C-alpha positions as CSV (number, residue, x, y, z in Angstrom):
1,M,115.8,90.4,-0.2
2,A,114.7,87.3,1.8
3,L,116.5,85.8,4.2
4,T,116.1,82.0,3.9
5,A,118.8,81.4,2.3
6,G,121.2,82.8,4.7
7,L,119.2,81.2,7.8
8,S,120.3,77.4,7.7
9,L,121.8,76.6,10.7
10,T,123.4,73.7,10.7
11,S,123.8,70.9,13.9
12,K,127.6,72.4,14.3
13,L,125.9,75.6,15.5
14,A,123.9,74.0,18.2
15,A,127.2,72.8,20.1
16,Q,128.8,76.2,19.7
17,G,129.0,78.3,23.3
18,K,126.8,81.0,23.9
19,Y,128.7,83.8,21.8
20,G,129.9,81.5,18.9
21,A,132.6,78.2,18.6
22,T,135.9,80.3,18.8
23,P,137.0,83.6,20.7
24,E,136.7,85.3,16.9
25,D,133.3,84.4,16.8
26,S,132.3,86.1,20.2
27,V,134.2,88.9,19.7
28,E,132.3,89.0,15.9
29,C,128.8,87.9,17.9
30,I,128.8,90.8,20.5
31,M,129.7,93.4,17.9
32,N,126.7,92.4,15.8
33,L,124.4,92.2,18.8
34,S,125.6,95.9,19.6
35,L,125.0,96.9,16.0
36,Y,121.7,95.3,15.2
37,S,119.9,96.9,19.0
38,E,121.2,100.1,18.2
39,F,119.4,100.0,15.0
40,Y,116.7,97.9,16.1
41,K,116.3,100.9,18.9
42,Q,116.0,103.7,16.5
43,W,113.8,101.9,14.4
44,K,111.0,101.2,17.6
45,S,111.7,104.4,19.1
46,S,110.3,105.8,15.8
47,G,107.0,103.8,15.9
48,Y,108.5,101.4,13.6
49,K,108.3,103.6,10.8
50,N,111.7,104.9,10.1
51,T,114.4,103.0,7.5
52,A,116.8,102.0,10.5
53,I,115.2,98.7,10.4
54,N,117.3,98.1,7.3
55,D,120.5,98.7,9.1
56,A,119.3,96.3,12.0
57,Y,118.5,93.5,9.9
58,G,122.1,92.4,8.6
59,P,123.8,92.4,11.6
60,W,120.5,90.7,13.2
61,R,120.8,87.6,10.7
62,E,124.9,87.4,11.5
63,V,123.7,86.9,15.0
64,Y,120.9,84.4,14.5
65,N,123.3,82.5,12.4
66,G,126.5,83.1,14.2
67,C,125.2,82.6,18.2
68,P,121.8,81.9,18.0
69,G,121.6,81.4,22.0
70,A,123.0,84.2,22.7
71,R,120.1,86.0,23.9
72,M,116.3,84.9,23.5
73,G,115.6,89.1,22.8
74,T,117.2,87.9,19.5
75,Y,113.7,86.1,18.2
76,V,111.4,88.8,19.9
77,D,113.3,91.4,17.7
78,G,113.3,88.9,14.6
79,V,109.7,88.0,14.6
80,K,108.9,91.9,14.7
81,M,111.2,93.0,11.9
82,L,110.1,89.4,9.8
83,Q,106.2,90.6,10.6
84,F,106.9,94.0,8.8
85,F,108.6,92.7,6.0
86,I,106.4,90.4,5.4
87,K,103.1,92.8,5.6
88,R,105.4,95.3,3.3
89,D,106.6,93.2,0.8
90,K,103.9,92.5,-2.1
91,V,105.5,90.3,-4.3
92,A,104.6,86.5,-3.8
93,E,107.7,84.6,-4.0
94,S,109.8,87.0,-1.6
95,K,106.7,87.4,0.8
96,N,106.6,83.4,1.2
97,A,110.4,83.5,1.7
98,Y,110.3,85.8,4.5
99,I,107.1,83.6,5.8
100,D,109.4,80.5,5.5
101,T,112.0,82.4,7.7
102,L,109.7,83.5,9.9
103,M,108.5,79.9,10.9
104,M,112.3,78.8,10.9
105,V,112.9,81.6,13.7
106,Y,110.0,80.3,16.0
107,E,111.3,76.7,15.9
108,T,115.1,78.0,16.3
109,R,113.7,79.7,19.6
110,I,112.5,76.4,20.8
111,E,115.5,75.0,20.4
112,Y,117.2,77.4,22.0
113,F,115.0,78.6,24.8
114,G,112.3,76.5,25.5
115,K,108.8,77.2,26.2
116,E,107.7,75.0,23.0
117,G,103.6,75.3,23.8
118,Y,103.8,79.1,23.9
119,V,106.3,79.5,21.2
120,L,104.1,76.9,19.1
121,G,101.2,78.6,19.5
122,R,102.6,82.0,18.0
123,K,104.1,80.3,14.9
124,G,100.5,78.4,14.7
125,V,98.8,82.0,14.8
126,D,101.2,83.8,12.1
127,L,100.8,80.7,9.9
128,Y,97.3,80.7,9.7
129,Q,97.2,84.6,9.1
130,L,100.0,85.0,6.7
131,R,99.6,81.6,4.8
132,I,96.2,80.6,4.8
133,T,97.1,77.6,2.8
134,D,98.8,76.2,5.1
135,Y,95.7,75.7,7.1
136,E,96.7,72.0,8.0
137,E,99.9,72.2,9.4
138,A,98.5,75.4,11.4
139,Y,95.9,73.1,12.5
140,G,98.6,70.7,14.1
141,V,101.1,73.4,15.5
142,L,98.0,75.2,17.3
143,T,96.7,71.9,18.2
144,K,100.2,71.0,19.9
145,S,100.5,74.3,21.2
146,V,97.3,73.8,23.7
147,E,98.0,70.5,24.1
148,L,101.7,71.7,25.8
149,D,99.9,75.0,27.9
150,G,96.3,73.7,28.5
151,D,94.7,76.2,31.0
152,A,97.8,79.0,30.1
153,S,97.4,79.2,26.5
154,K,97.1,82.4,25.2
155,P,93.5,83.9,24.1
156,D,94.5,84.0,20.4
157,V,95.7,80.6,20.0
158,L,92.4,79.2,20.9
159,V,90.3,81.5,18.9
160,F,92.8,80.3,16.0
161,L,91.9,76.9,16.9
162,M,89.0,76.6,16.3
163,R,89.4,78.6,12.9
164,A,91.7,76.1,11.9
165,T,89.1,73.5,13.2
166,K,86.3,74.8,11.0
167,K,88.5,75.2,8.2
168,M,89.6,71.6,8.5
169,I,86.4,70.4,8.6
170,E,85.1,72.7,5.4
171,E,87.8,71.0,3.3
172,G,87.1,67.8,4.7
173,K,90.3,66.7,6.5
174,I,88.6,66.0,9.5
175,E,85.2,64.8,10.9
176,E,82.7,67.1,12.1
177,D,82.8,66.4,15.2
178,I,86.3,67.0,16.5
179,I,85.4,70.7,16.4
180,F,82.8,69.4,19.2
181,D,86.0,68.3,21.1
182,N,88.2,71.2,20.3
183,Y,85.3,73.4,21.5
184,D,85.3,71.4,24.8
185,V,88.7,71.9,25.2
186,C,88.6,75.6,24.8
187,S,85.8,76.2,27.0
188,K,87.3,74.3,29.6
189,I,90.3,77.1,29.7
190,I,88.4,79.9,28.6
191,E,86.3,79.3,31.8
192,V,89.3,78.7,34.2
193,N,90.6,81.9,33.1
194,L,88.1,84.1,33.6
195,E,87.3,82.9,37.0
196,A,90.9,83.6,37.3
197,N,90.9,87.1,36.2
198,Q,88.0,88.4,38.5
199,A,89.6,91.3,39.8
200,D,91.1,92.3,36.8
201,E,88.6,93.9,34.1
202,R,90.9,94.4,31.4
203,R,92.1,90.5,31.2
204,L,88.5,89.5,31.9
205,A,86.8,91.5,29.2
206,N,89.6,89.7,27.0
207,W,88.9,86.3,28.0
208,E,85.1,87.4,27.5
209,N,85.8,88.3,24.0
210,V,87.5,85.5,23.5
211,R,84.4,83.3,24.5
212,G,82.3,85.6,22.6
213,N,84.6,84.8,18.9
214,I,84.9,80.9,19.9
215,N,81.0,80.4,20.7
216,L,80.7,82.6,17.1
217,I,82.8,79.8,15.2
218,F,81.0,77.7,17.0
219,E,77.8,78.3,16.7
220,P,76.8,76.7,13.1
221,F,77.8,73.3,14.2
222,A,76.1,73.7,17.6
223,T,72.6,72.7,17.0
224,C,70.9,70.5,19.3
225,E,69.4,68.3,16.5
226,A,73.5,67.9,15.0
227,I,75.3,67.4,18.4
228,I,72.4,64.8,19.1
229,K,72.9,62.8,15.7
230,I,76.9,62.8,16.2
231,Y,76.7,61.8,19.8
232,T,73.6,59.1,19.8
233,P,75.6,56.2,18.0
234,K,78.5,57.0,19.8
235,F,77.0,56.5,23.3
236,Q,75.1,53.8,22.2
237,E,78.0,52.2,20.7
238,N,80.4,53.2,24.1
239,P,77.5,54.2,27.1
240,D,80.3,53.5,29.6
241,D,83.5,55.8,27.7
242,L,83.5,58.2,30.7
243,K,85.5,60.7,28.6
244,M,82.7,60.9,26.6
245,L,80.3,61.1,29.0
246,K,81.9,64.0,31.0
247,K,81.9,66.0,27.4
248,L,78.7,65.6,26.1
249,T,76.9,66.1,29.7
250,R,78.6,69.5,29.4
251,L,78.2,70.1,25.7
252,L,74.3,69.6,26.1
253,D,74.2,71.7,29.2
254,R,76.1,74.2,28.3
255,K,74.1,74.7,24.2
256,K,70.9,73.9,26.7
257,C,70.0,70.8,24.8
258,T,68.9,69.6,28.1
259,N,65.3,68.3,26.6
260,D,66.3,65.7,24.9
261,Q,66.5,61.9,26.7
262,L,70.0,61.8,25.3
263,Y,70.8,64.3,28.0
264,F,69.4,62.3,30.5
265,D,70.0,59.3,29.9
266,A,74.0,60.4,29.7
267,T,74.1,61.8,32.6
268,V,72.2,59.0,34.7
269,K,75.0,57.3,33.0
270,L,77.6,59.0,33.9
271,Y,76.3,59.3,38.0
272,D,76.4,55.6,37.8
273,L,79.7,55.3,36.5
274,E,81.1,58.3,38.6
275,P,79.2,59.7,40.9
276,S,80.0,63.5,41.6
277,P,78.4,66.9,42.7
278,E,78.4,67.5,39.0
279,S,76.3,64.6,37.8
280,A,74.3,65.0,40.5
281,Y,73.3,68.6,39.6
282,L,73.0,67.9,36.3
283,I,70.0,64.7,36.8
284,G,68.7,67.3,39.6
285,K,67.9,69.9,36.7
286,M,66.8,66.7,34.5
287,L,64.3,65.7,37.2
288,M,63.2,69.4,37.8
289,K,62.2,69.9,34.2
290,N,60.1,67.1,34.3
291,Q,58.7,68.2,37.3
292,K,59.7,65.5,39.7
293,Y,60.5,68.3,42.3
294,S,61.1,65.7,45.5
295,E,63.6,63.9,43.7
296,A,65.2,66.6,41.9
297,I,66.0,68.4,45.8
298,D,68.0,65.0,46.4
299,Y,70.2,65.1,43.5
300,L,70.5,68.9,43.7
301,K,71.6,68.6,47.5
302,E,74.4,66.7,46.3
303,G,75.4,69.7,43.8
304,E,75.8,72.0,46.5
305,Q,79.8,70.5,46.9
306,I,80.4,71.9,43.1
307,D,83.4,74.1,43.6
308,D,82.1,76.1,40.7
309,S,80.5,79.4,42.4
310,E,78.2,80.2,39.3
311,T,76.9,76.4,39.2
312,R,77.0,76.1,42.9
313,A,74.8,79.4,43.0
314,N,72.4,77.7,40.4
315,C,72.1,75.0,42.2
316,F,70.7,76.5,45.4
317,Y,68.2,78.6,42.8
318,Y,66.7,75.4,41.7
319,I,66.5,73.5,44.5
320,A,64.5,76.9,45.9
321,E,62.1,76.1,42.9
322,C,61.5,72.9,43.8
323,Y,60.4,73.5,47.2
324,R,58.3,76.8,46.0
325,M,56.8,74.5,43.8
326,M,55.7,72.0,46.2
327,N,54.4,75.3,48.3
328,R,57.3,74.7,51.0
329,F,57.9,78.7,50.8
330,S,60.3,78.3,54.1
331,S,62.6,76.2,52.7
332,A,62.3,77.8,49.5
333,R,63.3,81.2,50.9
334,T,66.3,79.2,52.7
335,Y,68.0,78.3,49.0
336,Y,67.1,81.6,47.2
337,V,69.5,83.3,50.0
338,K,72.1,81.0,49.8
339,S,72.2,81.6,46.1
340,A,72.2,85.2,46.6
341,K,75.1,84.9,48.9
342,E,76.9,82.8,46.5
343,R,75.9,85.2,43.2
344,P,75.3,89.0,44.7
345,A,74.6,90.6,41.9
346,D,71.7,88.3,40.9
347,G,68.4,90.2,42.0
348,N,66.1,87.2,41.1
349,P,66.3,85.6,44.4
350,Y,64.5,88.4,46.0
351,I,61.9,88.6,43.0
352,M,60.9,85.0,44.0
353,I,60.9,85.5,47.8
354,G,58.5,88.8,47.1
355,D,56.4,86.7,45.0
356,M,55.9,83.9,47.7
357,Y,55.6,86.8,50.2
358,A,53.3,88.3,48.0
359,A,51.4,85.2,47.5
360,S,51.0,85.1,51.4
361,K,47.9,85.9,51.7
362,N,46.6,83.6,55.0
363,C,49.3,85.1,57.1
364,G,47.7,87.0,59.9
365,G,44.2,87.1,61.3
366,T,43.2,90.6,60.7
367,E,42.6,92.5,57.8
368,L,45.9,95.1,58.8
369,E,48.2,91.5,59.3
370,K,47.0,90.1,55.8
371,K,48.1,93.3,53.8
372,A,51.3,93.8,56.0
373,I,52.8,91.3,53.7
374,Y,52.9,93.3,50.6
375,W,55.2,95.5,53.1
376,V,58.3,92.7,53.1
377,A,57.2,91.9,49.4
378,V,57.8,95.2,48.6
379,D,61.0,95.2,50.4
380,K,62.7,92.5,48.7
381,Y,61.7,93.6,45.1
382,V,63.7,97.0,45.8
383,K,66.5,94.8,47.0
384,A,66.1,93.2,44.0
385,K,66.7,96.6,41.4
386,Q,69.6,97.3,44.3
387,V,71.9,94.5,43.6
388,D,71.2,93.7,39.9
389,P,69.6,97.3,38.3
390,E,68.8,94.8,34.8
391,I,65.5,93.5,36.4
392,A,64.6,97.3,37.7
393,D,61.8,97.1,35.2
394,V,60.3,93.6,36.5
395,A,61.1,95.2,40.6
396,N,59.0,98.3,39.4
397,D,56.0,96.6,38.2
398,R,55.7,94.5,40.8
399,I,56.4,97.4,43.6
400,R,53.3,99.5,41.8
401,S,51.2,96.3,41.5
402,Y,51.5,95.1,45.4
403,S,52.1,98.8,46.7
404,I,48.1,99.6,45.6
405,Y,47.1,97.0,48.4
406,F,49.0,98.4,51.6
407,P,46.5,99.1,54.4
408,P,44.7,102.7,54.6
409,K,45.9,105.1,56.9
410,E,42.7,104.8,59.0
411,D,43.7,101.2,59.4
412,I,47.2,102.0,60.7
413,F,45.3,104.5,63.3
414,F,43.0,102.1,64.3
415,H,45.5,99.8,65.6
416,N,47.3,102.5,67.5
417,L,50.3,101.9,64.5
418,N,52.5,105.0,62.9
419,E,53.6,105.0,59.5
420,G,57.3,104.6,59.2
421,D,57.2,102.3,62.7
422,E,59.2,99.4,62.7
423,Y,56.9,96.0,62.4
424,V,56.9,92.3,62.3
425,V,55.3,90.5,59.7
426,E,54.6,86.9,61.7
427,C,53.3,83.6,59.9
428,W,55.9,81.9,58.1
429,I,57.7,85.0,57.0
430,N,58.7,86.4,60.7
431,E,60.5,89.5,59.0
432,K,60.6,92.9,60.4
433,T,59.7,96.2,57.7
434,R,58.6,99.1,57.8
435,I,54.7,100.7,58.2
436,R,53.8,102.3,55.2
437,A,50.2,103.2,54.2
438,A,48.6,103.1,50.6
439,K,48.9,106.2,48.3
440,N,45.6,107.6,47.2
């Protein structure tokens, strides 16, 4: 039997004490609390499988109606029981009555125990899952939950907000650009939580999974063509809208839509209105793509002040790339090293340093000195695959390619040197290595 008719909470109850309005009510409340709690424990200890739930349900209902402020556990347990009944019930009418009751329980919990953002999140997820026809209400509930909880929003709430957003667009209830707004909100929350849970593998994996799910929902809407089509008129109509500019540049950058003129125009405008390391970084990236390396470096160096370590590592790497393209190898190495320190598991900076060493064929006066550059180049490739196994194939290819240019044993002997001895490669490199002979 569904519970809806028995759970009408009146305003009079709101004024009651914790266990009821009168001493008699309190006695009855405590008795029902004890009864339902005992049967609930039996049900729980059976793995939520035995019939003790049927005995727990009646006294639980009395507690809910008679002393709704007694304890928060009443609502936690009630949700669990109602979800069980909903799953078990095959009759549409009674199933819907249970769903109505579940929604009411969430609202009453907020009234007595607060935590509105969190509880609305639970309500919205359940409503969307259990009664998809109420997607519009679920969308409103989930939106409010995320607005209230912000970075503390639960992972599944973000996923279901995006699902509800997609459904609302498909049903013509909201404009398509809303999914870009909600994706931006969810992505920022996810990034905050990824950063905060670096030391917790389980939570980190959970948030990464959420990011993947949200990207899958967003993907059909997220082509560069669609983003540019939606936001070009918005930008043209109000180019000084700071909030829109931040969202647009983040979105274009995240979706790698950085070759379009809109990206550059929006980024420059954002920098003009609110100069910041973040906007300077975006302009620097765009200038680098346009091969304006010297100008790019000026902007990218402003980006060194960015708080996010991942972005800062990218910033250092791009500065290094600009210097390398300008043949300023020493400066490039300085920034590749900075990038490697910021992102220790990335082997690419060492690959690039090795490539610069291998390209420095004019270092040294003698034939042996010229070949010594390959020792330090190979050292960097070995380092690259040590810190980043994913690029081991790239590193090994270079090691094979350049090891054949090591000096032969007779040249080493001719210069009164021995294999395995320490050797300093001079020129701009100025780095210690070990003497090795080419293999025959």
